[in-house]
GUBANU-35147 format. One line per 5 residues: number of its first residue (from 1); their letters; for each residue x, y, z of C-alpha. Coordinates in Angstrom, 3 decimals, padded with zeros to 6 digits, always signed. Layout:
N
NUM> A> X:Y:Z | ...
// end
This chain:
145
1> XXXXX> +000.000:+000.000:+000.000 | +001.290:+003.409:-000.919 | +001.455:+005.916:+001.958 | -000.178:+008.505:-000.311 | -003.275:+006.279:-000.627
6> XXXXX> -003.620:+005.847:+003.129 | -006.171:+008.565:+003.791 | -007.033:+007.294:+007.266 | -003.434:+006.960:+008.371 | -003.536:+009.762:+010.953
11> XXXXX> -006.804:+008.448:+012.423 | -005.428:+004.940:+012.799 | -002.163:+006.235:+014.253 | -004.067:+008.285:+016.832 | -006.129:+005.225:+017.814
16> XXXXX> -003.037:+003.055:+018.181 | -001.430:+005.743:+020.360 | -004.547:+005.818:+022.575 | -004.377:+002.025:+022.842 | -000.740:+002.196:+023.930
21> XXXXX> -001.602:+004.817:+026.550 | -004.382:+002.551:+027.819 | -001.968:-000.368:+027.995 | +000.485:+001.717:+030.027 | -002.283:+002.607:+032.491
26> XXXXX> -003.317:-001.057:+032.689 | +000.299:-002.082:+033.418 | +000.324:+000.410:+036.289 | -003.018:-000.851:+037.632 | -001.818:-004.448:+037.560
31> XXXXX> +001.389:-003.460:+039.327 | -000.641:-001.740:+042.049 | -002.817:-004.828:+042.497 | +000.234:-007.073:+042.606 | +001.683:-004.832:+045.311
36> XXXXX> -001.480:-005.163:+047.391 | -001.514:-008.957:+046.994 | +002.173:-009.077:+047.906 | +001.495:-007.033:+051.037 | -001.402:-009.207:+052.182
41> XXXXX> +000.563:-012.363:+051.455 | +003.400:-011.027:+053.592 | +000.968:-010.334:+056.424 | -000.367:-013.888:+056.267 | +003.117:-015.382:+056.262
46> XXXXX> +004.363:-013.176:+059.078 | +001.363:-013.159:+061.402 | -000.287:-016.556:+061.012 | +000.575:-018.756:+063.979 | +002.440:-021.942:+063.263
51> XXXXX> +001.672:-025.406:+064.497 | -001.716:-026.337:+063.069 | -001.481:-028.128:+059.729 | -004.248:-026.066:+058.083 | -002.695:-022.795:+059.184
56> XXXXX> +000.710:-023.952:+057.971 | -000.856:-024.831:+054.612 | -002.390:-021.357:+054.592 | +001.016:-019.812:+055.233 | +002.446:-021.898:+052.391
61> XXXXX> -000.340:-020.758:+050.047 | +000.331:-017.159:+051.120 | +004.016:-017.602:+050.330 | +003.101:-018.913:+046.857 | +000.747:-015.934:+046.458
66> XXXXX> +003.537:-013.558:+047.417 | +005.981:-015.119:+044.992 | +003.411:-015.032:+042.190 | +002.585:-011.395:+042.971 | +006.273:-010.563:+042.969
71> XXXXX> +006.626:-012.310:+039.609 | +003.697:-010.272:+038.255 | +005.133:-007.106:+039.782 | +008.626:-007.729:+038.400 | +009.854:-004.804:+036.304
76> XXXXX> +009.404:-005.313:+032.597 | +010.512:-003.541:+029.508 | +007.886:-001.499:+027.739 | +008.323:-001.249:+023.971 | +009.295:+002.220:+022.801
81> XXXXX> +010.230:+003.896:+019.549 | +013.955:+004.319:+018.996 | +013.735:+008.058:+018.437 | +017.388:+008.479:+017.430 | +017.007:+005.838:+014.724
86> XXXXX> +013.712:+007.394:+013.639 | +015.337:+010.780:+013.269 | +018.379:+009.429:+011.436 | +016.396:+007.326:+008.959 | +013.222:+009.339:+008.392
91> XXXXX> +014.074:+013.020:+008.744 | +014.150:+013.553:+004.968 | +011.369:+011.060:+004.141 | +007.913:+012.042:+002.975 | +005.629:+012.600:+005.983
96> XXXXX> +003.028:+010.002:+004.876 | +005.796:+007.391:+004.520 | +007.113:+008.212:+008.000 | +003.608:+008.116:+009.473 | +003.002:+004.702:+007.944
101> XXXXX> +006.279:+003.399:+009.370 | +005.414:+004.817:+012.808 | +002.007:+003.182:+012.614 | +003.524:-000.210:+011.810 | +006.073:+000.122:+014.611
106> XXXXX> +003.434:+001.151:+017.142 | +001.153:-001.701:+016.135 | +004.027:-004.138:+016.708 | +004.734:-002.555:+020.097 | +001.046:-002.746:+021.003
111> XXXXX> +000.963:-006.445:+020.148 | +004.079:-007.130:+022.241 | +002.668:-005.171:+025.152 | -000.613:-007.107:+024.889 | +001.334:-010.359:+025.216
116> XXXXX> +003.185:-009.022:+028.259 | -000.103:-007.857:+029.778 | -001.648:-011.304:+029.312 | +001.287:-012.923:+031.113 | +001.112:-010.365:+033.922
121> XXXXX> -002.645:-010.929:+034.331 | -002.143:-014.711:+034.510 | +000.517:-014.332:+037.206 | -001.676:-011.968:+039.194 | -004.622:-014.360:+038.932
126> XXXXX> -002.470:-017.163:+040.322 | -001.410:-014.895:+043.176 | -004.989:-013.921:+043.985 | -006.253:-017.511:+043.918 | -003.419:-018.547:+046.235
131> XXXXX> -004.165:-015.619:+048.546 | -007.839:-016.590:+048.758 | -006.751:-020.167:+049.445 | -004.406:-018.913:+052.154 | -007.204:-016.962:+053.791
136> XXXXX> -009.581:-019.928:+053.708 | -006.993:-022.386:+054.978 | -005.830:-020.048:+057.734 | -009.375:-019.226:+058.862 | -010.356:-022.898:+058.825
141> XXXXX> -007.193:-023.880:+060.685 | -007.754:-021.220:+063.335 | -011.402:-022.191:+063.735 | -010.501:-025.864:+064.182 | -007.634:-025.185:+066.558
// end
């Protein structure tokens, strides 16, 4: 496709940029949730009494939740445009050609970020399920003790 024939190029580029901004916000939200899960897991591990099997299993589940939350929270790279390379290669190019290249690059970055988000969500879900299990096991163990 010729860049000159891409009449909707600027509209699509703007939408892709909005999507990337939304992904960045979602990354931050997931990190905040992972931090909360990590904190609660730490509380369970530190404050649950030891001795009763159910409570010990709850502490173990909390430790797994904490590790999973930490894994979800782990710093990750966020795809970005190499602005130096962009300047060096496209400064003299026709604007529609440069816009089309930027669109393709941002779409690729959006797809990579979506994959990273899916992995982060899966890790956070594991952490939350383990935390709920820890709470149930600990409460049951304390009630039976």
